C-alpha positions as CSV (number, residue, x, y, z in Angstrom):
1,M,-164.0,-106.5,-89.9
2,S,-165.7,-103.2,-89.7
3,T,-164.2,-100.2,-87.9
4,Y,-166.2,-98.2,-85.5
5,K,-166.7,-94.6,-86.6
6,L,-167.2,-91.8,-84.0
7,T,-170.1,-89.5,-84.4
8,P,-169.3,-85.8,-84.6
9,I,-170.5,-85.3,-81.0
10,E,-168.2,-88.0,-79.7
11,E,-165.3,-86.5,-81.6
12,L,-166.0,-83.2,-80.0
13,R,-166.2,-84.8,-76.5
14,L,-162.9,-86.5,-77.1
15,E,-161.3,-83.3,-78.3
16,K,-162.7,-81.4,-75.3
17,K,-161.3,-84.0,-72.9
18,R,-157.9,-83.9,-74.7
19,L,-157.8,-80.1,-74.5
20,R,-158.7,-80.1,-70.8
21,E,-155.8,-82.4,-70.2
22,E,-153.5,-80.2,-72.2
23,R,-154.7,-77.2,-70.3
24,T,-154.1,-78.9,-67.0
25,I,-150.6,-79.8,-68.0
26,A,-149.9,-76.3,-69.2
27,S,-151.3,-74.9,-66.0
28,Q,-149.0,-77.1,-63.9
29,R,-146.0,-76.1,-66.1
30,L,-146.8,-72.4,-65.8
31,S,-147.2,-72.7,-62.1
32,Y,-143.8,-74.4,-61.8
33,E,-142.2,-71.7,-63.9
34,L,-143.7,-68.9,-61.9
35,Q,-142.6,-70.6,-58.7
36,Y,-139.1,-70.8,-60.1
37,L,-139.2,-67.1,-61.0
38,N,-140.5,-66.2,-57.6
39,D,-137.7,-68.2,-55.9
40,N,-134.9,-67.0,-58.2
41,W,-135.7,-63.6,-59.4
42,G,-132.9,-61.9,-57.5
43,T,-130.3,-64.2,-58.8
44,M,-131.6,-64.0,-62.4
45,L,-131.7,-60.2,-62.2
46,T,-128.1,-60.0,-60.8
47,K,-126.8,-62.4,-63.4
48,G,-128.6,-60.4,-66.2
49,I,-127.1,-57.1,-65.0
50,A,-123.7,-58.6,-64.5
51,S,-123.6,-60.2,-67.9
52,S,-124.8,-57.0,-69.6
53,V,-122.2,-54.9,-67.8
54,K,-119.5,-57.5,-68.6
55,T,-120.2,-57.6,-72.3
56,K,-120.4,-53.8,-72.6
57,L,-117.1,-53.5,-70.6
58,A,-115.5,-56.2,-72.8
59,E,-116.6,-54.4,-75.9
60,T,-115.3,-51.1,-74.6
61,V,-112.0,-52.6,-73.6
62,D,-111.7,-54.3,-77.0
63,H,-112.5,-51.0,-78.7
64,L,-110.0,-49.1,-76.7
65,S,-107.3,-51.7,-77.1
66,S,-107.7,-52.0,-80.9
67,G,-106.5,-48.5,-81.3
68,S,-109.3,-47.4,-83.6
69,S,-110.4,-43.8,-83.3
70,F,-113.7,-42.2,-83.5
71,S,-112.5,-39.8,-86.2
72,V,-115.4,-39.9,-88.6
73,T,-114.5,-36.4,-89.6
74,P,-110.9,-35.2,-89.5
75,F,-111.7,-32.3,-87.1
76,V,-113.3,-34.3,-84.3
77,T,-110.7,-35.0,-81.6
78,K,-112.9,-35.7,-78.6
79,R,-113.7,-39.3,-77.8
80,A,-117.0,-40.4,-76.3
81,N,-116.9,-41.5,-72.7
82,P,-117.2,-45.3,-72.5
83,W,-118.8,-45.2,-69.1
84,L,-121.5,-42.8,-70.4
85,N,-122.2,-45.2,-73.2
86,L,-122.4,-48.1,-70.8
87,A,-124.8,-46.2,-68.6
88,L,-127.0,-45.0,-71.4
89,S,-127.2,-48.4,-73.0
90,N,-128.4,-49.9,-69.8
91,L,-130.7,-47.0,-68.9
92,P,-134.0,-48.9,-69.2
93,L,-132.7,-51.7,-67.0
94,I,-131.3,-49.3,-64.5
95,G,-134.5,-47.3,-64.5
96,S,-136.7,-50.4,-63.9
97,V,-134.5,-51.6,-61.0
98,S,-134.4,-48.2,-59.4
99,W,-138.2,-47.8,-59.8
100,K,-138.7,-51.2,-58.1
101,V,-136.5,-50.0,-55.2
102,A,-137.9,-46.5,-54.9
103,K,-141.6,-47.3,-55.4
104,P,-142.2,-48.8,-51.9
105,A,-140.4,-45.9,-50.3
106,L,-142.4,-43.3,-52.2
107,I,-145.7,-45.1,-51.4
108,A,-144.8,-45.3,-47.7
109,F,-143.9,-41.6,-47.7
110,A,-147.1,-40.6,-49.4
111,I,-149.2,-42.7,-46.9
112,R,-147.3,-41.2,-44.0
113,K,-148.0,-37.7,-45.2
114,A,-151.7,-38.4,-45.9
115,S,-152.2,-40.0,-42.6
116,S,-150.5,-37.1,-40.8
117,M,-152.7,-34.6,-42.7
118,L,-155.8,-36.6,-41.8
119,F,-155.1,-37.7,-38.2
120,G,-152.3,-35.4,-37.2
121,R,-152.2,-33.6,-33.9
122,K,-154.2,-30.5,-33.6
123,R,-152.0,-27.6,-32.8
124,K,-152.9,-25.2,-30.1
125,K,-153.6,-21.7,-31.3
126,I,-151.3,-19.0,-29.8
127,K,-153.1,-16.1,-28.4
């Protein structure tokens, strides 16, 4: 019994068909994941911030309760503020959230100012 061999052009067509099907499946998967992100972005952001703050707070409490000191040199007596460390470690996250909140307000303010400059009332000149 002889086996049928595909010609190179037929192999290319089959591979093209297989890749199109894979692309369609990947497109559907991506669309589902984007829809999920669109529906749940607030919850995911809140959980991310909460877990980050929770772990930093737990680390700070563990560090403070362990009784270890920051005395790398014998003359340093001032300890670093744990709240400052917590805020600084989450600064990129806080900055991105605050920018997302402030951006629409700033755009609205700029548009209002520009429209008032262009279409504002003309003031009467005082003689």
